[in-house]
C-alpha positions as CSV (number, residue, x, y, z in Angstrom):
1,M,104.1,58.3,21.4
2,R,106.9,58.0,23.7
3,V,109.9,60.0,22.5
4,W,113.0,59.0,23.8
5,P,116.6,61.1,22.8
6,G,118.2,58.4,20.6
7,S,121.7,58.4,18.6
8,P,123.2,60.6,16.0
9,Y,124.2,57.2,14.4
10,P,123.3,55.2,12.0
11,Q,121.3,57.7,10.0
12,G,118.5,57.2,8.6
13,A,115.5,55.2,10.2
14,S,117.0,52.1,12.0
15,W,114.7,48.9,13.4
16,D,116.8,47.8,16.2
17,G,113.5,45.1,17.4
18,E,112.6,47.4,20.2
19,G,111.8,50.6,18.5
20,V,113.1,52.6,16.0
21,N,115.8,55.3,15.8
22,F,115.3,58.4,13.4
23,A,118.6,60.6,12.5
24,L,118.8,63.5,9.8
25,F,122.0,65.9,9.5
26,S,121.7,69.8,8.6
27,E,124.4,72.0,9.5
28,N,122.1,75.2,8.8
29,A,118.6,73.9,10.5
30,T,117.4,76.0,13.3
31,G,115.0,73.6,13.6
32,V,113.5,69.6,12.1
33,E,110.5,68.1,12.6
34,L,109.4,64.3,12.2
35,C,106.1,63.7,10.7
36,L,104.0,59.8,11.1
37,Y,101.5,59.1,8.5
38,D,99.1,56.3,8.7
39,R,98.2,55.9,4.9
40,P,100.8,56.8,1.8
41,E,98.3,59.3,0.7
42,D,97.2,61.1,3.4
43,S,97.9,65.1,3.7
44,Q,97.7,65.1,7.3
45,E,100.1,63.6,9.5
46,S,99.2,61.4,12.4
47,A,101.5,63.1,14.5
48,R,104.1,65.8,14.8
49,I,107.1,65.1,16.8
50,P,109.8,67.8,17.2
51,V,113.2,66.6,17.3
52,R,114.9,68.7,19.8
53,D,118.4,66.5,20.4
54,R,121.5,67.5,18.3
55,T,125.0,65.9,18.0
56,D,127.4,67.0,15.7
57,L,124.6,68.6,13.2
58,I,122.5,65.5,13.1
59,W,119.2,65.9,14.6
60,H,117.9,62.7,16.4
61,C,115.3,61.1,18.5
62,Y,114.3,57.7,19.2
63,L,110.6,56.5,19.2
64,P,110.3,52.9,21.3
65,D,106.4,52.3,19.6
66,A,107.3,52.6,15.9
67,R,107.6,49.3,13.8
68,P,108.5,48.6,10.6
69,S,105.8,49.7,7.8
70,Q,105.9,53.0,9.5
71,L,105.0,56.1,7.0
72,Y,107.4,59.1,7.6
73,G,109.0,62.3,6.5
74,Y,110.6,65.2,7.7
75,R,109.8,69.2,7.7
76,V,113.0,71.4,8.0
77,H,112.8,74.8,9.6
78,G,115.5,77.5,8.9
79,L,116.4,80.7,6.3
80,Y,114.6,81.1,3.4
81,A,117.3,83.0,1.1
82,P,117.9,81.7,-1.9
83,E,120.5,84.9,-2.9
84,E,122.5,83.3,0.2
85,G,121.8,79.6,-0.7
86,H,119.7,78.8,1.9
87,R,115.8,76.8,0.8
88,F,114.4,76.2,4.2
89,N,110.4,75.9,3.7
90,P,108.8,73.8,6.7
91,N,105.6,73.7,4.6
92,K,107.0,71.1,2.4
93,L,107.5,67.0,3.5
94,L,111.0,66.1,2.5
95,I,112.0,62.3,1.6
96,E,114.7,61.8,4.0
97,P,118.1,61.0,2.0
98,Y,118.8,57.8,4.0
99,A,115.6,56.4,3.5
100,K,115.3,52.7,3.0
101,A,112.0,52.6,1.1
102,I,109.8,55.0,-0.1
103,S,105.9,54.6,-0.6
104,G,105.4,55.9,-4.0
105,V,105.8,58.6,-6.8
106,I,105.4,62.1,-6.1
107,G,101.9,63.9,-7.3
108,W,102.8,66.9,-9.0
109,S,101.5,70.2,-8.5
110,D,102.5,73.2,-7.6
111,A,102.6,73.0,-3.8
112,V,106.1,70.6,-4.4
113,Y,107.6,73.9,-5.1
114,G,109.2,75.5,-2.6
115,Y,108.5,78.8,-4.1
116,P,104.8,80.3,-6.0
117,I,105.0,78.9,-9.3
118,G,104.5,81.8,-11.6
119,G,105.6,84.7,-9.0
120,S,107.1,88.0,-10.3
121,E,110.3,87.3,-8.3
122,E,110.3,83.5,-9.5
123,D,111.7,82.1,-6.7
124,L,112.9,84.5,-4.0
125,Q,109.6,84.2,-2.2
126,L,108.6,81.0,-0.3
127,D,105.4,79.2,-0.8
128,A,103.4,78.5,2.1
129,R,101.4,75.3,0.8
130,D,101.5,72.0,2.1
131,S,103.0,69.6,0.1
132,A,102.4,66.3,2.2
133,G,99.7,64.8,0.3
134,D,101.4,65.2,-3.3
135,M,104.8,63.6,-1.6
136,P,105.5,59.9,-1.2
137,K,106.6,59.1,2.2
138,C,109.1,57.2,3.9
139,V,109.2,53.7,4.8
140,V,110.7,52.5,7.8
141,V,111.9,48.8,6.5
142,D,112.4,45.8,8.8
143,E,116.1,44.4,6.9
144,A,116.2,40.8,7.7
145,F,116.0,38.4,5.2
146,T,117.2,35.1,5.1
147,W,120.4,35.3,2.9
148,G,121.8,31.4,3.5
149,D,125.4,31.3,2.3
150,D,124.8,33.7,-0.7
151,P,128.1,32.7,-2.5
152,R,129.0,35.8,-4.3
153,P,130.3,34.8,-7.5
154,R,133.5,36.9,-7.9
155,I,134.3,36.3,-11.6
156,P,137.4,37.6,-12.8
157,W,137.4,40.3,-15.0
158,N,138.7,38.6,-17.3
159,R,135.8,35.8,-17.4
160,T,133.5,38.6,-17.4
161,L,130.3,39.1,-19.6
162,I,128.3,42.5,-18.8
163,Y,124.6,42.2,-19.9
164,E,123.0,46.0,-19.6
165,C,119.9,45.8,-19.2
166,H,116.6,47.6,-17.5
167,V,114.2,45.3,-15.2
168,R,111.1,46.6,-16.2
169,G,112.2,46.3,-20.2
170,M,113.7,42.9,-20.1
171,T,110.4,41.5,-18.4
172,M,107.3,43.4,-19.5
173,R,107.0,41.1,-22.9
174,H,108.0,37.9,-22.1
175,P,105.3,35.2,-22.9
176,E,106.6,32.8,-20.0
177,I,106.8,35.7,-17.3
178,H,103.1,35.4,-15.2
179,D,101.6,38.9,-15.7
180,E,101.6,39.8,-11.8
181,I,105.3,40.0,-11.6
182,K,106.3,41.4,-15.1
183,G,108.3,44.6,-14.8
184,T,109.4,43.7,-11.4
185,Y,112.7,42.5,-9.7
186,L,110.6,39.0,-9.3
187,A,110.5,38.7,-12.9
188,M,114.0,39.6,-13.4
189,A,115.0,36.7,-11.0
190,S,112.6,34.6,-12.9
191,D,113.8,30.8,-14.6
192,P,113.2,32.2,-18.6
193,I,115.4,35.6,-17.8
194,I,117.9,33.2,-16.0
195,D,117.8,30.6,-18.2
196,H,118.5,33.1,-21.0
197,L,121.3,35.2,-19.6
198,L,123.2,31.5,-18.8
199,S,122.7,30.4,-22.6
200,L,124.0,33.7,-23.8
201,G,127.1,33.1,-20.9
202,V,126.4,36.3,-19.1
203,T,128.6,36.4,-16.0
204,A,126.8,39.9,-15.1
205,V,124.1,41.9,-15.3
206,E,124.1,45.8,-15.4
207,L,120.9,47.0,-14.1
208,M,119.8,50.4,-15.1
209,P,119.3,52.9,-12.1
210,V,117.0,50.7,-9.5
211,H,117.7,54.1,-7.2
212,Q,114.3,55.6,-6.4
213,F,113.7,58.0,-9.2
214,V,111.8,60.8,-10.4
215,T,109.7,61.3,-13.5
216,E,110.1,65.4,-14.3
217,R,106.8,67.1,-13.9
218,R,107.2,68.2,-18.1
219,L,107.1,64.2,-19.4
220,I,104.0,63.9,-17.0
221,E,102.2,66.6,-18.8
222,L,103.3,65.1,-22.1
223,G,101.9,61.4,-21.0
224,L,105.4,60.3,-21.0
225,T,107.7,58.8,-17.8
226,N,111.5,59.1,-16.9
227,Y,111.5,55.4,-18.3
228,W,116.0,54.9,-17.9
229,G,115.7,56.4,-14.0
230,Y,118.6,59.1,-14.7
231,N,117.1,60.9,-12.0
232,S,117.4,59.6,-8.3
233,I,115.9,61.1,-5.4
234,G,116.6,58.5,-3.1
235,F,120.1,56.3,-2.9
236,F,119.1,53.6,-0.3
237,A,115.6,53.0,-1.6
238,P,114.8,50.4,-4.4
239,H,113.0,52.0,-6.5
240,V,109.4,51.1,-5.8
241,A,107.5,50.5,-9.3
242,Y,109.8,47.3,-9.7
243,A,108.0,45.6,-6.7
244,T,104.6,44.1,-7.2
245,G,103.3,46.0,-3.9
246,G,103.4,46.3,0.0
247,L,104.9,48.6,2.3
248,G,108.7,48.4,1.6
249,Q,108.3,45.0,-0.2
250,Q,110.5,46.4,-2.8
251,V,113.4,45.4,-0.2
252,H,112.7,42.3,0.2
253,E,112.0,41.5,-4.0
254,F,115.3,43.1,-4.6
255,K,117.4,40.9,-2.4
256,S,115.2,38.1,-3.5
257,M,116.1,39.1,-6.8
258,V,120.2,39.3,-6.1
259,K,120.1,36.0,-4.5
260,S,118.3,34.3,-7.3
261,L,121.4,35.3,-10.0
262,H,123.9,34.5,-7.6
263,R,122.7,31.1,-6.9
264,A,122.8,31.1,-11.2
265,G,126.5,32.5,-11.0
266,I,125.7,36.1,-12.1
267,E,126.5,38.7,-10.7
268,V,124.8,42.2,-9.8
269,I,126.2,45.5,-11.0
270,L,123.8,48.7,-10.6
271,D,123.8,51.7,-12.6
272,V,124.4,54.6,-10.0
273,V,123.3,58.5,-10.3
274,Y,125.3,60.0,-7.8
275,N,126.3,63.4,-9.7
276,H,123.0,64.9,-9.3
277,T,119.5,64.2,-7.9
278,G,115.4,64.8,-9.6
279,E,115.6,68.3,-7.7
280,G,116.3,70.0,-10.8
281,N,118.1,73.9,-11.1
282,H,116.7,76.8,-8.7
283,L,113.3,76.4,-10.6
284,G,113.3,72.4,-9.5
285,P,110.6,70.8,-7.0
286,T,111.1,70.8,-3.2
287,L,112.1,67.0,-2.6
288,S,114.9,66.2,-0.4
289,L,118.5,67.7,-0.4
290,R,117.2,71.1,-1.2
291,V,115.6,71.8,2.0
292,V,117.3,69.4,4.3
293,D,120.4,71.6,3.5
294,N,121.0,73.0,0.4
295,P,125.2,74.5,0.4
296,S,126.0,71.3,2.4
297,F,124.6,69.1,-0.9
298,Y,124.6,70.8,-3.9
299,R,127.3,72.7,-5.6
300,L,126.4,76.6,-5.8
301,V,128.1,79.2,-8.0
302,P,130.0,80.9,-5.7
303,D,129.2,84.3,-6.8
304,D,125.4,83.4,-7.2
305,M,124.2,81.2,-4.0
306,R,120.9,81.2,-5.8
307,R,121.6,78.9,-8.9
308,Y,123.5,75.6,-9.1
309,I,126.6,74.6,-10.6
310,D,125.2,71.8,-13.5
311,F,127.9,69.8,-14.8
312,T,125.5,67.2,-15.6
313,G,123.0,68.8,-17.9
314,T,120.1,68.2,-15.3
315,G,120.3,71.1,-13.6
316,N,122.7,70.7,-10.4
317,S,125.2,68.5,-9.2
318,L,126.2,66.8,-5.7
319,N,128.7,68.6,-3.6
320,M,131.3,66.4,-3.2
321,L,133.6,69.0,-1.3
322,H,131.2,68.9,1.8
323,S,131.9,65.6,3.8
324,R,128.2,65.4,4.6
325,A,127.2,65.2,1.1
326,M,130.4,62.6,0.6
327,Q,129.6,60.4,3.5
328,L,126.0,60.1,1.7
329,I,127.5,58.5,-1.7
330,M,130.1,56.5,0.6
331,D,127.4,55.1,3.0
332,S,124.9,54.3,0.1
333,L,127.5,52.3,-1.8
334,R,128.4,50.6,1.2
335,Y,124.7,49.5,1.9
336,W,124.1,48.1,-1.2
337,V,126.9,46.0,-0.9
338,S,126.9,44.9,2.6
339,V,122.9,45.1,3.1
340,M,121.9,43.9,-0.7
341,H,124.9,42.3,-1.8
342,V,125.4,43.9,-5.3
343,D,128.9,43.1,-6.8
344,G,129.6,46.8,-8.3
345,F,128.6,49.6,-9.6
346,R,129.3,51.3,-12.9
347,F,128.9,55.4,-12.0
348,D,126.7,57.7,-14.5
349,L,129.0,60.6,-15.4
350,A,131.7,59.9,-13.2
351,P,133.9,62.8,-13.8
352,V,131.4,64.7,-11.8
353,L,132.5,62.9,-8.5
354,A,136.3,64.0,-9.4
355,R,135.6,67.7,-9.7
356,E,137.2,69.1,-6.5
357,L,137.0,72.3,-7.6
358,Y,135.9,72.7,-11.2
359,E,138.7,71.0,-12.9
360,I,138.6,67.3,-12.7
361,N,141.0,65.4,-10.7
362,R,141.6,61.6,-10.9
363,L,143.0,61.0,-7.7
364,G,140.1,63.0,-5.8
365,T,139.2,62.5,-2.6
366,F,136.2,60.1,-3.8
367,F,138.6,57.8,-5.5
368,D,140.7,58.3,-2.8
369,I,138.1,56.6,-0.1
370,I,137.1,54.6,-2.6
371,Q,140.8,52.9,-3.0
372,Q,140.9,52.3,0.7
373,D,138.0,51.2,1.7
374,P,137.6,47.5,2.6
375,V,134.1,47.1,1.4
376,L,133.8,49.3,-1.7
377,S,137.6,48.5,-3.0
378,N,136.7,44.7,-3.8
379,V,133.6,44.8,-5.7
380,K,133.7,46.1,-9.7
381,L,133.6,49.9,-10.0
382,I,132.9,51.1,-13.7
383,A,133.2,54.8,-14.3
384,E,131.0,56.3,-17.6
385,P,134.3,58.9,-17.7
386,W,132.6,61.8,-19.4
387,D,130.1,64.8,-18.1
388,L,129.3,67.7,-19.8
389,G,131.4,70.4,-17.5
390,E,134.8,71.9,-19.3
391,G,137.6,69.1,-19.9
392,G,134.7,65.8,-18.9
393,Y,135.7,63.3,-21.6
394,Q,138.2,61.3,-19.3
395,V,138.4,58.5,-20.9
396,G,141.7,56.8,-19.7
397,N,141.8,58.4,-17.0
398,F,140.4,57.0,-14.3
399,P,142.7,55.4,-11.1
400,V,144.2,51.8,-11.1
401,G,140.8,49.4,-9.8
402,W,139.1,51.4,-11.9
403,A,137.2,49.9,-15.3
404,E,135.6,52.8,-18.0
405,W,132.9,52.5,-20.7
406,N,135.2,53.0,-23.3
407,G,133.7,55.5,-25.9
408,K,136.7,55.2,-28.0
409,Y,136.0,51.4,-28.6
410,R,132.6,52.0,-29.8
411,D,133.4,54.8,-32.0
412,C,136.4,53.4,-33.7
413,I,134.4,50.0,-34.4
414,R,131.2,51.7,-35.6
415,S,133.9,53.9,-38.2
416,F,135.2,50.5,-39.3
417,W,132.3,48.7,-39.9
418,R,130.6,51.4,-41.5
419,G,133.5,51.4,-44.0
420,D,135.2,54.8,-42.8
421,Q,138.8,54.9,-44.3
422,G,141.9,55.2,-42.1
423,V,140.9,53.7,-38.8
424,V,143.1,50.2,-39.2
425,P,145.8,52.0,-36.7
426,E,143.5,52.8,-33.9
427,L,141.1,49.2,-34.9
428,A,144.5,47.5,-34.0
429,S,144.6,49.3,-30.4
430,R,140.8,48.8,-29.5
431,L,141.0,44.8,-30.5
432,S,144.0,44.0,-28.7
433,G,142.7,45.9,-25.5
434,S,143.3,49.4,-25.8
435,S,146.7,49.8,-24.0
436,D,147.1,53.6,-25.7
437,L,144.5,54.0,-22.6
438,Y,145.5,52.2,-19.9
439,Q,148.8,50.7,-19.7
440,A,150.5,53.6,-19.0
441,S,148.8,54.1,-15.5
442,G,149.2,50.7,-14.6
443,R,146.0,49.3,-15.6
444,R,145.1,46.2,-17.5
445,T,142.9,44.8,-20.5
446,Y,139.8,45.1,-18.5
447,A,140.0,48.3,-17.7
448,S,138.3,48.7,-20.5
449,I,134.7,47.9,-20.8
450,N,134.0,47.7,-24.7
451,F,130.9,47.7,-26.2
452,V,129.3,48.9,-29.6
453,T,125.7,49.9,-28.2
454,A,124.2,50.7,-25.1
455,H,120.7,52.3,-23.7
456,D,121.6,55.4,-24.2
457,G,122.2,55.7,-29.0
458,F,121.2,52.7,-31.1
459,T,120.3,49.8,-30.6
460,L,122.5,47.3,-32.5
461,N,119.5,46.8,-35.3
462,D,119.2,50.4,-35.8
463,L,122.4,50.9,-36.1
464,V,122.7,49.5,-39.8
465,S,119.2,50.3,-40.4
466,Y,119.1,54.3,-40.1
467,E,121.5,56.9,-40.6
468,S,119.6,59.8,-38.5
469,K,117.6,59.7,-35.5
470,H,113.9,59.7,-35.7
471,N,112.7,60.3,-31.8
472,E,109.7,62.1,-32.6
473,A,107.7,60.1,-30.0
474,N,110.2,62.0,-27.2
475,G,107.7,65.4,-27.9
476,E,111.0,67.5,-28.7
477,D,110.6,67.6,-32.0
478,D,113.4,65.5,-32.7
479,R,115.9,68.2,-31.1
480,D,117.1,65.3,-28.6
481,G,119.9,63.0,-28.4
482,T,123.1,62.8,-30.3
483,D,123.6,63.4,-34.0
484,N,127.0,61.8,-34.4
485,N,125.6,57.8,-34.7
486,L,128.5,57.1,-36.9
487,S,125.8,54.6,-38.7
488,R,125.1,53.1,-41.6
489,N,121.8,51.8,-43.5
490,W,122.9,50.0,-46.1
491,G,120.7,51.3,-48.7
492,A,117.4,52.4,-47.5
493,E,116.2,54.5,-44.1
494,G,114.4,51.8,-41.8
495,P,112.3,48.7,-42.4
496,T,112.5,47.5,-46.0
497,D,111.5,44.2,-47.5
498,S,114.6,44.4,-49.9
499,P,116.6,40.9,-49.5
500,R,119.7,42.2,-50.9
501,I,119.6,45.1,-47.6
502,L,118.6,42.8,-45.0
503,Q,120.9,40.1,-45.6
504,M,123.9,42.8,-45.7
505,R,121.8,44.4,-42.3
506,E,122.3,40.4,-40.6
507,R,126.0,40.1,-41.8
508,M,126.4,43.9,-40.4
509,K,124.9,42.9,-37.2
510,R,126.9,39.7,-36.9
511,N,130.2,41.8,-37.5
512,F,129.5,43.8,-34.9
513,L,128.6,41.4,-32.3
514,A,131.4,39.1,-33.2
515,T,134.3,42.1,-33.1
516,L,133.0,43.0,-29.5
517,L,132.9,39.4,-28.4
518,L,136.0,38.5,-29.7
519,S,138.1,41.9,-28.6
520,Q,140.6,42.1,-25.3
521,G,138.8,43.3,-22.4
522,V,135.3,43.3,-21.0
523,P,132.5,43.0,-23.5
524,M,129.1,44.6,-22.5
525,V,126.1,43.5,-24.9
526,L,122.8,45.9,-25.1
527,S,119.8,43.7,-23.7
528,G,118.0,42.6,-27.2
529,D,121.0,42.9,-29.0
530,E,121.3,39.2,-29.4
531,L,117.2,39.0,-30.6
532,G,117.0,42.0,-32.9
533,R,115.5,44.7,-30.8
534,T,114.3,48.0,-32.5
535,Q,113.5,51.4,-31.2
536,N,112.1,52.6,-34.4
537,G,115.3,54.8,-34.6
538,N,114.8,56.4,-31.7
539,N,118.4,57.0,-30.1
540,N,117.1,58.2,-26.8
541,G,114.3,56.3,-25.2
542,Y,114.7,57.6,-22.1
543,C,111.0,58.3,-22.0
544,Q,109.7,55.2,-23.6
545,D,108.2,53.0,-21.0
546,N,106.0,51.2,-23.9
547,E,107.0,48.4,-26.6
548,L,109.4,50.7,-28.0
549,G,111.7,50.6,-25.2
550,W,111.1,46.7,-24.2
551,V,112.3,43.5,-25.1
552,S,110.7,41.5,-27.5
553,W,110.8,37.7,-27.1
554,E,108.7,37.1,-30.5
555,L,111.2,35.7,-32.8
556,S,111.5,35.7,-36.4
557,P,113.8,33.3,-37.6
558,P,116.7,35.4,-38.2
559,Q,116.5,36.8,-35.0
560,R,116.6,33.1,-33.3
561,R,119.5,32.3,-35.5
562,R,121.5,35.4,-34.5
563,R,120.7,34.4,-31.2
564,E,122.3,31.0,-31.7
565,F,125.3,33.2,-33.5
566,T,126.0,34.8,-30.2
567,R,126.1,32.0,-28.5
568,R,128.7,30.2,-30.2
569,I,130.5,33.5,-30.3
570,V,130.6,33.6,-26.4
571,G,131.5,30.2,-26.4
572,T,134.2,30.5,-28.5
573,S,135.7,33.1,-26.6
574,Q,135.3,31.7,-23.2
575,A,137.4,28.5,-24.5
576,N,140.4,30.1,-25.2
577,P,142.1,31.7,-23.1
578,V,144.4,33.7,-25.7
579,L,140.7,35.3,-26.3
580,R,140.9,37.1,-22.8
581,R,144.0,37.9,-21.9
582,R,144.4,39.6,-18.1
583,T,147.8,41.6,-19.7
584,F,148.3,43.5,-22.8
585,F,150.4,41.8,-25.8
586,T,153.9,42.7,-25.7
587,G,154.6,42.4,-29.6
588,G,157.4,40.3,-28.2
589,P,158.3,36.5,-28.3
590,V,156.4,33.9,-26.3
591,G,157.9,30.6,-25.8
592,D,159.8,29.0,-28.7
593,A,157.6,30.6,-30.5
594,G,157.2,33.8,-32.5
595,K,155.6,36.8,-31.3
596,D,152.6,36.8,-29.0
597,L,150.7,39.2,-31.6
598,T,151.1,39.8,-35.3
599,W,149.4,42.3,-36.9
600,V,149.1,40.5,-40.8
601,R,148.1,41.7,-44.0
602,P,146.3,39.5,-46.8
603,D,149.7,38.2,-48.5
604,G,150.1,36.3,-44.9
605,R,153.3,38.6,-43.9
606,E,153.4,41.0,-41.1
607,M,152.3,44.5,-41.7
608,T,155.0,47.2,-42.0
609,D,155.3,50.8,-40.9
610,A,153.2,51.8,-45.1
611,D,150.8,49.4,-44.5
612,W,149.8,51.2,-41.2
613,A,150.1,54.6,-42.9
614,N,147.8,53.5,-46.1
615,H,145.2,55.8,-45.2
616,Q,142.6,53.4,-47.8
617,N,143.4,50.4,-45.8
618,Q,140.5,48.6,-44.6
619,V,141.9,45.3,-44.0
620,L,143.2,43.8,-40.8
621,G,144.5,40.4,-39.7
622,M,145.4,39.9,-35.8
623,L,147.4,36.7,-35.4
624,I,147.7,35.3,-31.3
625,D,150.0,32.8,-30.7
626,S,148.5,29.7,-28.7
627,E,151.4,30.5,-25.6
628,A,150.1,34.0,-25.8
629,T,147.9,33.1,-22.4
630,D,148.1,34.6,-19.0
631,E,145.6,32.4,-18.0
632,V,147.2,29.9,-14.7
633,D,145.1,27.0,-13.0
634,E,144.4,27.6,-8.9
635,R,147.9,26.2,-8.3
636,G,149.7,28.9,-11.2
637,R,150.4,26.6,-14.0
638,P,149.7,28.5,-17.5
639,V,146.2,27.6,-18.7
640,L,147.1,27.1,-23.0
641,G,145.0,27.8,-26.0
642,D,145.3,27.7,-29.8
643,T,146.7,29.7,-32.0
644,V,143.7,32.2,-33.9
645,L,143.7,34.3,-36.8
646,L,140.9,37.1,-36.8
647,L,140.5,38.5,-40.2
648,L,138.2,41.7,-40.7
649,N,137.2,43.0,-44.0
650,A,135.6,46.4,-44.3
651,S,136.2,47.0,-47.9
652,R,133.3,46.7,-50.8
653,D,136.5,43.5,-52.3
654,A,136.6,40.3,-50.9
655,L,139.8,39.7,-50.1
656,T,141.8,36.3,-50.7
657,F,144.3,36.0,-47.4
658,Q,147.1,33.7,-47.2
659,L,147.5,31.4,-44.1
660,P,150.5,32.3,-42.0
661,Q,153.0,29.5,-41.8
662,I,152.5,27.6,-38.2
663,E,155.4,25.8,-37.0
664,R,153.7,23.6,-34.5
665,P,151.8,20.9,-36.2
666,G,147.7,21.1,-36.5
667,L,145.0,22.0,-38.8
668,W,143.1,25.0,-39.3
669,Q,139.6,25.5,-39.1
670,E,136.9,28.3,-39.8
671,M,135.3,28.8,-36.6
672,V,133.2,32.1,-37.5
673,N,132.5,33.5,-40.7
674,T,130.0,36.5,-40.5
675,A,129.0,36.2,-44.2
676,R,128.4,32.6,-44.0
677,P,127.4,31.7,-40.9
678,G,126.9,27.8,-39.8
679,S,129.2,25.0,-38.5
680,I,132.6,24.7,-38.1
681,R,134.6,24.0,-41.3
682,P,138.3,22.5,-41.9
683,V,140.2,24.9,-44.2
684,N,142.3,22.2,-46.7
685,A,143.9,25.1,-48.6
686,S,146.8,27.8,-47.8
687,E,144.6,30.3,-47.9
688,V,140.8,31.6,-47.2
689,R,138.4,34.1,-48.7
690,V,136.8,36.8,-46.8
691,S,133.9,38.3,-48.5
692,A,133.1,42.1,-48.6
693,H,132.2,43.3,-45.1
694,A,133.2,40.4,-43.4
695,L,134.8,38.7,-40.5
696,V,136.6,35.4,-40.3
697,L,137.9,34.0,-37.3
698,L,140.4,30.9,-38.1
699,R,141.7,28.5,-35.2
700,H,144.7,26.4,-35.0
701,G,145.1,23.2,-33.1
702,N,145.8,19.8,-33.0
703,E,142.4,18.0,-32.6
704,P,140.0,20.2,-34.1
705,H,136.8,21.7,-32.6
706,S,133.3,20.3,-33.6
707,S,130.3,22.4,-33.7
């Protein structure tokens, strides 16, 4: 095979229509070999090519005879001295950090470790076994794809409804999806899934990790799998298990999914894991970055270079202090936007990316780069604002331009509806957009991604059915998963035949959904919550790639009613601009009316300081004036809504609310009542009754709405 010098840029394997350029960064390597393979399972390469050219620490060559679908990997030579931070081992075939596709999964054996398993000095000795037979191979990809015009939806933040879902879990049990594509990108883009999303008013899917990831050996030996995928090993490669087959086919099928969702007006947000990789701690496997250049890509303990700094609980943290590690992340992000056409990212354990030393710097290098980047600054950016390091809980502390998973919203709403006292003052802030967290830094209501449930924790059904986690199926004796669920089972732990308990649970599910969808900020719904999905009390289903973790589409009558209830709440919110503001309420007058927002008590009067200080109060009224809108049309003209009154009663007693006096002519209508869901009803009295543990939404306007 002919070998030419090639170019150090771009990194990775790049097909130019005539041949393939290969480029790999390694600052400390003494030699690099490019290995070519004929089949994914091969343990012996068909060619081993010494890479002789090195420019600016990047090793490179060009193969004019190579073509797309060529399988390859690298062997990197250098010092094996873990105590000095170096773990080079040319006996181990490596996944290239910039690989666009990976052929399969790791075949776990002792050979994929850089040291002899069970050795007396653990990882201090080099292991000489060849790992190629157990390693997946990288795939040269032809990136050509017919996008057409592919108009990006570009949904404004204040009109966004996020639906968090799993490519496989969302589609495995759907009866209208062909068996041959279930669990794949193509299934995610199928008509039944898109029709369901559109019927709910979803504007963006947030896909759980689709970067190529690793299932830990421990899980494989337990007969489990890393279902969630928070263990990346390829930041450019779509996970191969979500494709129907064929070398590199995952790239084409992922693009097809994005194109189909865009055509339906739905954005694609990726949950990305750049805080660590699947190589684990110093005793973990040797798969990629550990040998490519360990101290460049990983944070090492300064006075013990053998070990890794771990802010993630997974054994390692990427080295955000090194320019090439930073470049790897930034190049990956740009690739997914520019080449794969995604619309945004949710960053797992985002504070890790801000740790310049040990403390978190919210204006650190990573965020500075993102802010000035012409590609990335124009997509949706969402932080999971906590990690496991000291000072890692950073809700409210991310820069302008970033939204955050608002964990304080989740905890407050759960506490209120399960009946905790003293929650009402914080509830008011959470319902109105959490200005206490975001306003001082110049951010807006849509900095808050509101959620009650997410992949990590109870589903909505389980939140009202279990008070303790039940994670026995995970093989860790129920030690994993949080104990702080803020849940309530309403009379029985788990399944029950009691009509009273079942009725109350259904009401509570409606309370949570209505509160979420009627709060200021950006709502995020967990897939299947609108259908009643259960994990049987498992609040850490990360390893449950089975019916426990998949969405069920066989719906009972109550589940169908809840789906319709969700659709109606979304429609109500989207139809009224006062319920989807971009800026925070001021509490001041609007137009010739009263305040934009007034907090009211059951007698219809405004809340006083004494009311706010009443620790036993579990009731709140939220009155939003029809002119309290900051929505404008394309010419800047105000888009007016209707006055609304949201009443929440988490107490054990039904209450009568006096309706506030509205100076404008119009009629009150009951739009939502979680105690008696159904059609819109006119209100022909000066007061309304709100049942115990219930929510009511009233609308005041000139023209009645029909159901």
